[in-house]
N, C-alpha and C positions, 0 to 999 in steps of 0.2 A: 878074194874077191869074189870069186866064183859061187863062193859057199854064200855069200850074203845076197848073190844076185837069185840064188836057187831059192833062199827063204824069201826073197821080195815077191818073185815069181808063186810059190805057192801060198800065200798068206790068204786068210779070208776073205773073203770082199765086204766092205761096210755095211754093217745094217742099216738097212732101209727105214727110214723115219716114217712112222706112224701118219697116216693122213689125217687131218683134222676134220671131223664132219662138218657138212655144209648145213645151211639153216635151214635148208630143205628135208635132209636127212633129218636133224634132230625134229624140225615139226613133226616129221612123220615117223617118227618113235614116240612123239610124245601123243599123236593120234592110236597110234597099235595099244600103249598103258590104257588109255582113254576109255577105248573098247573092250579092252580085258577087264579093267574093272566093273564095266556097265553087265559085261556076261557074269562077271561073279556076284552080281548083288543081284540078276536073276536067278540068276543059280541059287542063293541063297533065299530067296521068295520062295522059291520051286519047293526046299528043304520045311520051310516056314508053314508052304501048303500043307504038307504029311503032316508036319505037328499039329495043326489044327483038326486033322481028322482024328490024330488020336487023342488029344485033349477035350476035346467034347465026350469022350466016353471016360474019362476021369476027373474031371473036373469042372468045376465053374467059377465064375469072378473073375478077380482081376487077373490078367497076363503078368503084371509088373514081377521081377524077381527082383529084388536087391541085393542078396546074399549073390547071386551070380552078377550082376550089372556091378557090382563094387569091386570083385574080382575081377573081371572084366578091366574095368578103367587101370586097377593096378598093374594089371599084364601089358598094356597098351603104353603107357607111363616108362615102364619098364623096361620097354624094345624101343623106344622113339629116338633116332637118331637124324640127324641134319639139316636142313637149313628150313626145313614146313616148320612155323612155330607151334609149337606142343597146344596151345591155345587150338588153332584149324584143325588138328589133327583130332583132338577132344570133341569139339561142337560136331563134326562130321560124324564119328564114330555113336557118340548120344542121339541125332536125328534118326542115324542108320536101326539104332537098337529101339529108341523110343517107335520110330515106325511101323517097323516088323511087328511092336509090343500090340501096338493099334489094331493092325491088320489082323493078329490073332485074336482078340476082343477088343472090340472098341470099346474108349474111356473118354472121361472128358478130366480136365485138370482144374478144379476149385482152387481158388486164389486168394488170400487175403491182402489188399492194398492198402492197409493199415501202415505199413513201414515204407511206403509210398510206392506211386503205381509205377515208376519205369524200374527203380531195382527187381521189384516182384516180375515185370513183365521181362527183363533181362534174364532172371532166372529159367525162368519157364521156356523161354523160347530155346535159349540155350541147353538147355536140359532135354526137352520133349518136341521142339521143332515146331511148324507150322500147321502140321495134320492133325494134330491131336487139339480136339477145341479147347480153349480157353474159356472159363467163366469166371470173371473176376467179382469178388464179394468186398465188405468193409468188417470187419471186425473176423477173427480167428473160430468165432463160437460162431460163425453162420457158415463157415467153411467147414466145421465139424457135422452139421447139422446136413450140409447140402450131401455129404459122404457116406453119412448114415443110412441116408435115404437113398441111395445108389447102390447097386449091385457090383461094380469095380471101378469106380471113377477113385481120383487120387487128389489130395487137400494138400496143399502148399502154405504153411505157418513161419513164420519168421522164426528164428530159433535166438537169435540175440537178445540179450535181456534188456530190457524198455522199449521193444518194438512187438512185443506179442500182442497190441491190443488190449481193451479192457477185458478185465477178469482172468480166471483161473482155467479156461478153456479146453485145458486137459484133465478138469475132474469129469466131463462126461466121456472117458476113453476109460473108468473105471470099472465099469460094466463089461461082462463078459462076452456078451453080445456085439459091445461096441467096436467101432475098428481103433484100430491100435497105430501108435508111431513108427513107422516101419523104414527109415531110412532119414540120412542125415545127408543135404545137397550143400554145395558141390562134395561128388565122389573123391574128386583129387582137389585138395584145400593149399592154397598159394595165395601169397599178398598180394600179385598183380592179376587175379583172377578176373575174367572181364565179366563173368554173373556169380560173386562172390561174397551177396547175401547169404548170409547162411540160414537154410527153412531148413522145416522136418516135412518130411513126405506121414501122413496120415490116410490109411487107407485099411481095406479088408485083405489079409494075405494069408495064404497057406503057412502052417507052421516050417514046413520043409525049405518054404522060400525066405524064411527069416534070418538074420545075420543077429545074431546072442552077444556081439561083442561089448557092448553100451547099452545095458538095461536103464529104460525111461521109468523112471518111480513119481508116482502122485502122491503125495505128503502135505497133511495140515498137521498144523503144531500152534501151543500156545504158547507164551514167554521166549516168543521171536524178540531179536534184538540184534545190537551191532555183536556182539558176543558170538551168538550163534551162525551170523552170519561171516564173519571174520573164520569160524573154525569150519564151517563148511566150505569155505573156498580155497581151503590147503587140502581137499581130499576131490572133492566133484565140481564143475559145473555144475550151474543152476539158476533158476528165475525166481523171483520170489512176488506176490502181491497180498496185498489185506483180504485176511478173510474172518469176517465175522467178529468175533473179539478185539476190543482196541490193540492187544497185543498179539493178535494170532495171525498166522500166515498160511497161503496155499504155496507150497513149494512145486517143482517141477524138476528131480535131481538127475542128472546122466551118471550112473554108477557106471567107471571105468573099467576095462577089463583086467583080471585081478586083483578086484576090491569089490568087497560084498555089501549090500544095503546095510545088513545088521553092523558094519563098521559102521555107517554113515551114522543109521539109528541112535549109537551110543555115543556117539561124536556129542550128537545134537541135548541128547539126555546131560551128558556132562557139562554142555555149555549152559545149559539152565532154562532148555526149552521141554513141553511135555507134548511127546506123540499122540495126537487124536486119530492119524488115521493114515493110511499108507495103503497103494497099491500098486501094481505092477503094468505102465499104460503102455509100453513099447519096448522096441530095443533098435539098434542099429549098427554100421562096421563103424569100428574105430575110424577116426579123422586121418586121413592121407595126406599127409601135407611134404610139402615140396620148399625147401629156401629158394628165395630169388636166384641164388648164383648156381643152385642144381638147374635151375630152368636156364637160365642163358646157356648154359653148358650142352645142357640139351639141346639147342637152336642152332646151336653151332659146331653140334658133332664132336664136341671134344667126348 
């Protein structure tokens, strides 16, 4: 009996329950985090200010870096967890990146509204925010012309087949001095994206800023028909519009990473088409696609 009593007397005290933070404490913590985020943004601005001084002696033109931005967005998706929707995180980062890019070298975004005003404005504002000037145009050719006359502006042209406006606008990109397709938005592709309209970004970019994973080719063919279209669809995405002769077509072909244009050209010939001309008119990052189930998992932190 005494032994049991001794054990009871020397037993460790019960663990104290952790106090639940009060509403006031939680709000104070949110205020602290908000202040930290603002401080970090200002600190980022200071570094960008130093970048401006360096770049003025090294380059001119657009400060848009599609290779770097595509990689940044991929890393963002990879590390995101918790209840905050991915849409919100992506849009916040897009505004931060685009605004600081604008601060480095002011530019405008020229947009083709032929696919619909609301869809294109949603894409432009989601990816570039409200600080960057938005210049509407009707027709992709007008966008390309405006970008060609600028120093570092960007042009947004619908990338989906059937909504590219009239004519083969990409023919104007064939010349060495012409701007090129440098990106495809959104960088993070998913079915429920709030700015889901696929668009090509047309601009002048430094060679080291380009992403060369997907090559964009302007191709003109004769003998275009169902057989050629079916065969090409097995190898690449493309847009086709009538060109000159009754059986001619102008194509904008996206040659995916790991496949060559020579393979595409050979396939077109075997399908009965004759190549009249071809030119590389840009490149962009491979589409980074997230399935809806993956997005839901990110949102609940699984």
